[in-house]
C-alpha positions, -999 to +999 in steps of 0.1 A: +106+146+034+094+141-005+123+159-016+146+133+000+127+105-023+128+133-054+160+115-073+166+121-104+166+093-136+204+101-139+215+096-100+194+063-098+215+051-131+248+060-116+236+050-083+229+015-101+259+008-120+282+017-091+265-006-072+264-032-093+301-025-103+312-028-067+287-056-060+303-074-090+338-064-086+341-074-049+325-110-055+350-116-081+379-098-060+367-122-035+362-153-054+396-146-070+414-142-037+400-175-021+409-192-051+439-180-059+453-187-022+437-218-016+458-227-054+491-208-039+486-231-014+481-263-030+512-251-054+541-248-025+528-278-008+534-299-040+565-280-044+576-287-009+572-327-014+583-325-048+618-303-036+618-329-006+611-363-026+637-347-057+663-345-024+657-377-008+661-394-044+696-384-049+720-413-045+745-391-022+719-386+002+714-424+002+750-434+012+764-402+028+795-399+056+810-374+079+836-369+053+811-363+026+798-337+050+828-322+060+838-315+030+810-293+019+797-312-010+761-321+012+763-284+020+767-276-018+737-298-030+715-288-005+716-254-009+712-255-053+683-278-045+673-249-022+675-224-045+664-240-074+628-243-055+629-209-039+634-223-005+641-208+027+651-241+048+668-275+035+671-302+064+685-333+061+680-353+088+697-390+099+692-418+119+723-420+129+720-381+143+738-371+113+720-337+105+726-315+073+710-277+069+705-251+048+712-221+055+736-236+082+719-234+115+715-258+148+688-279+138+677-288+179+661-320+171+666-353+155+650-378+127+630-393+156+609-358+166+568-360+159+571-339+125+590-364+110+570-397+125+552-405+094+585-403+073+609-420+095+583-449+105+559-454+078+576-439+047+552-415+038+554-382+019+536-350+035+533-313+045+535-305+076+536-265+094+560-254+123+566-221+138+602-207+151+607-172+156+603-159+117+572-172+113+552-203+104+568-227+081+557-250+052+576-285+054+573-309+027+588-343+042+602-374+023+620-405+038+657-415+023+664-450+015+692-466+023+714-473-013+720-509-006+683-520+009+654-498-011+635-507+019+651-493+049+646-460+057+677-442+071+670-407+071+641-380+062+649-351+037+629-317+047+624-285+021+607-254+043+593-226+029+587-193+050+543-185+050+544-149+053+565-150+020+540-169+006+517-142+018+537-113+010+533-128-029+498-132-020+495-093-015+512-086-042+487-107-062+461-085-042+472-054-047+471-059-088+436-067-085+428-038-064+442-015-088+422-033-119+392-031-098+394+007-090+403+010-129+371-009-137+352+012-110+364+046-127+357+035-159+322+022-148+309+055-130+323+073-165+304+049-185+272+055-161+271+087-167+274+086-206+245+060-205+221+086-182+230+116-199+218+096-234+190+082-219+181+115-206+187+133-236+161+099-257+133+110-233+139+150-236+151+152-202+117+141-188+115+120-152+098+086-149+068+105-134+066+128-158+065+101-183+039+081-167+021+106-164+023+120-198+013+080-213-016+084-193-033+116-203-022+108-241-041+075-237-071+093-220-073+119-251-065+095-275-098+073-264-116+106-256-116+116-293-140+106-314-115+116-348-093+090-357-056+090-352-030+070-367+007+079-366+038+063-385+078+068-382+102+076-403+106+040-421+067+042-429+055+017-399+023+020-378+037+033-344+000+044-330-039+042-335-063+052-316-104+034-308-115+056-334-092+049-360-097+011-357-135+013-360-137+040-389-108+014-412-117-017-396-080-030-384-066-040-349-037-034-326-021-062-347-013-034-376+009-017-353+047-019-361+034-029-396+042-009-430+017+018-434+017+010-473+006-028-465-024-022-441-036+008-459-021+019-491-037+046-502-033+071-469-010+094-485+011+092-451+046+083-469+040+112-494+043+138-464+072+117-448+090+125-476+078+162-483+076+177-452+046+192-459+014+197-441-019+184-459-052+199-442-089+188-452-078+163-478-108+141-491-103+105-494-117+069-498-103+046-475-118+013-470-150+022-487-155+055-464-153+089-477-130+112-448-113+143-441-080+139-437-053+161-419-016+152-426+013+166-402+051+158-404+068+150-369+100+170-369+126+163-342+158+183-343+152+192-377+147+160-389+112+143-399+108+115-378+073+107-387+039+115-393+005+120-374-027+115-395-067+125-379-092+116-400-132+118-396-160+103-412-175+125-435-209+100-433-208+109-396-210+141-406-235+137-434-251+116-409-253+146-380-264+174-410-293+149-420-300+142-380-302+182-372-324+188-406-348+161-390-347+179-357-353+211-377-383+193-395-396+184-363-398+218-347-415+232-380-443+202-372-448+215-342-455+250-353-475+238-380-493+222-352-491+256-330-504+272-364-530+250-368-544+253-338-543+289-340-564+294-369-593+270-354-594+295-323-596+323-346-627+303-364-641+292-329-638+331-322-655+347-348-687+321-347-692+332-314-685+370-325-714+363-348-738+344-321-731+312-338-732+291-309-744+258-321-716+260-352-697+270-323-705+243-300-706+217-330-667+225-338-656+220-306-671+184-299-664+177-332-626+186-322-627+172-290-640+139-304-613+133-327-586+147-305-599+123-281-605+096-302-562+102-314-554+111-279-568+078-263-545+060-289-521+081-284-512+086-249-526+050-236-519+030-264-488+044-270-464+049-242-429+057-258-429+092-249-402+098-279-428+081-302-456+107-290-440+138-295-429+129-332-468+120-336-482+149-323-455+173-344-467+150-375-502+154-369-502+192-367-481+193-402-511+174-418-535+192-405-516+222-421-517+201-452-554+194-452-543+159-449-559+138-421-532+117-401-550+087-383-535+064-357-547+027-360-568+019-334-549-013-325-517+000-325-496-006-292-465+003-279-448+001-245-417+021-251-390+017-273-355+001-264-323+021-254-306+016-286-330+030-309-330+069-301-352+096-307-327+108-338-333+073-352-375+076-350-374+114-365-356+097-394-377+067-402-411+075-388-406+114-401-395+105-435-422+081-439-451+102-429-439+136-447-436+116-477-473+102-477-489+137-466-466+150-499-482+120-521-522+127-509-520+164-497-529+175-533-567+155-529-567+159-488-563+123-485-554+102-454-522+091-445-526+059-416-499+048-389-495+018-373-468+004-346-470-026-324-444-043-305-460-079-304-436-101-308-392-101-311-398-069-332-411-033-335-431-027-366-439+006-379-463+006-403-479+043-433-501+040-455-518+066-473-547+065-502-526+081-529-517+066-563-491+045-555-455+033-566-448+020-598-436-012-598-404-005-615-395+019-590-400+000-561-362-015-560-347+010-566-367+034-541-337+035-514-313+045-531-292+074-534-307+104-552-338+079-565-374+094-558-409+091-570-412+129-577-401+151-602-386+176-585-346+184-580-329+173-549-349+147-538-342+113-532-327+113-495-352+106-470-358+072-480-320+067-483-318+079-449-342+058-440-332+023-449-293+039-437-309+036-401-329+006-403-296-009-418-281+003-389-305-008-366-301-048-382-341-042-393-359-041-426-383-026-447-408-033-470-424-014-496-456-027-510-490-018-529-524-015-513-555-032-528-572+003-536-535+022-545-515+039-522-481+032-506-475+010-476-442+011-460-433-014-432-400-011-408-394-040-386-370-033-359-349-059-334-365-052-300-326-067-290-300-054-311-271-076-326-250-073-295-274-083-268-280-109-294-243-119-293-243-119-253-272-138-248 
């Protein structure tokens, strides 16, 4: 059953064209025949009236005698008028009973018959149809007025045309029309076949449902691909953009069908259009973004008909690498915490073996009190699991570095909003705490962490009791590659922090404490920018 409806596009086009041609030809032929028959009938009526009127105005017809009839002159006149008009019958009937006809035949009626009533009584000019053994006859009637008295009607002049001869003329015109219609139909079918083949070649032999399926799949692929994709035709006009390309390049759908040289002048896609060479992993800057670009020509039948370019943001790749690094650091922090507790267990085991029970108990109580205090704040006042996990790891790392990481007893946090991910927390909090630990670990110093979500912002504060930051370096502290330390390959941690804070529409402040030491304070809006715009 489904195969009956699985009609090819070529068949649909030919059927549609054939149907339209037949319909148009039928309508036009019908209209032509209708108006042609109507016009022909009107013309024959006019001709019949005109011929009969001309005949009635001939002077000899107004004053005729039996001698004229017998001499044959009247017969010659009626024959001449009939031949000129193409009439089948010419008939002159007088009130006195004198009748003249062409061709000669027994008339069988007089001037006073009903069909002559309007002409003989009222002097009217008109047409009328009668029937005889040869068929229907169209008569044109005209009154004949006396020569010496213009108001006296003495007879009736009649000119007749056989209707079947008129119909034969119409049939001849119909035959010509049908021949033309058949020629047009054949040409239309031939043209339809050529058009269908041309369309089929243009769409590579695919059927409409196959094209629709490919279109849906293409859209789904373009939306799912995170790489930016842009395509141009052989004239350099943009034909395709996916969402990733719009976001990376800061352009919209309005750029489609516009020259690539005007929208993005440095893509080098026109170079590929001319060279037909594939270009891969080309690093370039477009709209102040560092991109890794691939370009490939679109070739059809040996000709380059366009270029497609895919690109990915190197900045995003760098962020991904940084995130992986932070996760690795987080894992190292947890390892350090495990290592620190292992060392303490070894010490405790040694004290027990040496029967130093009081010192062992004192050590356990000290650790227990410290853990209870920290855990009370960590698990009762800070209720976000992501932040708890990060702080636990950093406490272990600080302990391994002989640094005391303290959580301010006034800290309080319910849960971080959804737009602040664990990666964001690792980058911000992890870098700030690590920098503070590195700053004070030589002096076995103290690092303090504080967090609160009271108000419209989430506030993170990391402080230390180190030497602080020189005032001339504070303004450049968040620039890429700038560091307060002398070591190489430093200066990326705070730059990453600033990048994430800016992404979250937040801010960061740096000050030096009263007793030296640096204080880093981060403000992150509880509601992100999109939520604010919706509200």
